[in-house]
C-alpha positions in Angstrom: 32.8 -19.9 -46.8 32.5 -16.2 -48.7 32.1 -13.1 -46.9 28.3 -13.2 -46.9 28.0 -16.5 -45.6 30.7 -15.3 -42.7 29.0 -11.7 -42.2 25.3 -13.9 -41.9 26.9 -16.5 -39.7 28.8 -13.7 -37.5 25.5 -12.3 -37.0 23.5 -14.9 -36.2 26.0 -15.9 -33.4 25.8 -12.5 -32.2 22.4 -12.9 -31.8 22.5 -16.2 -30.4 25.0 -14.6 -28.0 23.1 -11.7 -27.0 20.0 -13.7 -26.4 22.6 -16.1 -24.0 23.5 -13.3 -21.8 19.7 -12.0 -21.3 19.1 -15.1 -20.3 21.7 -15.3 -17.9 21.4 -11.8 -16.8 17.8 -12.6 -15.9 18.7 -15.7 -14.1 21.5 -14.2 -12.1 18.4 -11.0 -11.3 16.0 -14.2 -10.4 18.3 -15.8 -7.9 19.5 -12.9 -6.4 15.9 -11.5 -5.7 14.8 -14.8 -4.3 18.2 -14.9 -1.5 17.2 -11.2 -1.0 13.5 -12.3 -0.4 14.7 -15.0 1.7 17.2 -13.0 4.0 14.3 -10.3 4.5 11.7 -12.7 5.2 13.6 -14.2 8.0 13.3 -11.0 10.2 9.7 -11.0 8.7 9.2 -14.8 10.8 10.0 -13.4 14.2 8.3 -10.1 13.3 5.1 -11.6 12.7 5.1 -14.3 15.4 6.0 -11.1 17.8 3.1 -9.6 16.3 0.6 -12.3 16.7 1.5 -12.5 20.5 0.8 -8.9 20.5 -2.4 -8.7 18.9 -3.7 -12.0 21.5 -2.5 -9.8 24.2 -4.4 -6.6 22.6 -7.8 -8.7 22.7 -7.3 -10.5 25.9 -6.7 -6.9 28.0 -9.5 -5.4 25.5 -12.1 -8.2 26.8 -11.2 -6.8 30.2 -11.3 -3.1 29.9 -14.1 -2.5 32.5 -11.6 -3.9 35.1 -9.4 -0.5 34.7 -11.9 1.8 36.8 -8.8 3.8 38.0 -7.3 7.0 36.1 -4.0 6.0 37.0 -5.0 2.3 35.8 -6.8 3.5 32.5 -3.4 5.5 31.3 -1.4 2.1 32.1 -4.2 0.4 30.0 -4.0 3.0 27.2 0.0 3.0 26.9 0.0 -0.8 27.3 -2.4 -0.8 24.1 -1.1 1.8 21.9 2.3 0.3 22.0 1.2 -3.0 21.9 -0.4 -2.0 18.0 2.1 0.9 17.3 5.3 -1.8 17.5 4.6 -4.5 14.9 2.5 -1.9 12.6 6.1 0.2 12.6 7.9 -3.0 12.4 6.1 -4.8 9.9 5.9 -1.4 7.7 9.3 -1.0 7.5 10.2 -4.3 6.7 7.4 -4.4 3.5 9.4 -1.6 2.3 12.6 -3.2 2.5 11.5 -6.5 0.9 9.6 -4.6 -2.0 12.3 -2.5 -3.8 11.9 -3.8 -7.2 15.5 -4.5 -8.1 14.7 -5.4 -11.4 13.2 -2.1 -12.6 16.0 -0.4 -10.6 20.1 -0.7 -11.6 22.0 -2.2 -8.8 23.0 1.3 -7.5 20.2 2.6 -7.0 18.8 -0.7 -5.7 21.5 -0.4 -3.1 20.6 3.0 -2.5 17.1 2.4 -1.5 17.9 -0.1 0.8 20.6 1.5 2.2 17.9 4.3 3.0 15.3 1.4 4.4 17.5 -0.3 6.1 18.7 2.3 8.3 15.0 3.3 8.9 14.6 -0.4 10.1 17.2 -0.1 12.1 16.2 2.7 13.8 12.7 2.0 14.3 14.3 -1.1 16.1 16.0 0.9 18.3 12.7 3.2 19.4 10.9 -0.4 19.6 13.6 -1.1 22.4 12.6 2.2 24.1 9.2 1.5 23.9 9.4 -2.1 24.9 11.1 -0.6 28.2 7.7 1.5 28.9 5.6 -1.7 27.8 7.3 -3.3 30.4 6.2 -0.5 33.0 3.1 -0.4 32.3 2.0 -3.9 31.5 3.1 -5.0 35.4 -0.2 -2.8 36.7 -2.4 -4.1 33.8 -1.9 -8.3 34.0 -2.0 -7.6 37.6 -5.6 -6.2 37.7 -6.6 -8.9 35.1 -4.8 -12.0 37.0 -5.3 -10.9 40.7 -8.0 -8.3 40.7 -5.5 -6.0 42.4 -4.6 -2.1 41.6 -0.8 -1.7 41.8 -0.9 2.0 42.5 -3.1 1.2 45.8 0.0 -0.4 47.1 -1.5 -3.8 46.6 1.8 -4.9 44.9 4.8 -3.8 46.4 6.3 -7.4 46.3 6.5 -7.7 42.8 8.5 -4.2 42.2 11.7 -6.8 42.0 10.3 -7.7 38.5 11.1 -4.2 37.1 15.3 -4.0 37.2 15.3 -7.8 36.6 12.8 -7.6 33.3 15.1 -4.3 32.3 18.4 -6.4 32.5 16.8 -9.0 30.5 15.1 -6.6 28.0 18.3 -4.8 27.2 20.0 -8.2 26.9 17.9 -9.8 24.6 16.8 -6.1 22.7 20.8 -5.9 22.1 20.9 -9.3 20.9 18.0 -9.3 18.5 19.2 -5.5 17.0 22.6 -7.4 16.3 20.8 -10.4 14.9 18.9 -8.0 12.6 21.6 -6.1 11.9 23.5 -8.7 10.2 21.0 -10.0 8.0 20.2 -6.7 6.8 24.0 -6.5 5.9 23.7 -10.0 4.3 20.9 -8.6 2.2 23.0 -5.7 1.2 25.5 -7.9 0.5 23.5 -10.1 -2.1 22.5 -6.8 -4.0 26.4 -6.0 -3.6 27.1 -9.4 -5.6 24.6 -7.5 -8.6 27.7 -5.0 -8.8 30.5 -8.1 -9.7 28.5 -9.8 -12.4 
């Protein structure tokens, strides 16, 4: 084999190796995108279920809006409906932003920086959601009492239900912290998946 043939063979091998590397890089990127998307989709499933429940409650309350005939009840129903609409919108928006980071168009550092910012925003929204859920728990009591039994909480017809507030707050804090911890771990796992790009 003379020098020209050796050079041609070398160039062909270089091209083949480069194609193989590009194919491998694309496969790694595709697998990373799939694993990342699956992690975020886990959160989306839980939040989607919560959204369905809240929007169903909004529809039920909205069909009974004429029952709320006093100012305190109207304020309670307004706050209740506002929170029930606001919570899923905020949560789903931040999840959507996390999930739709275009990993392929960014280098891994930019992807990690973008995800870290969006993850922080999502976790901040979850903290505020816990606070708003506490407010919702307080405002939904008079709303539910009026729909279910026709009684006005603010007229003193429900003193026997005040036990609900401290028990509900304890349950809310317990499940809220548990849920926040789960979301924090899932998003940390998603970030670890992006970090794997740096190791490849």
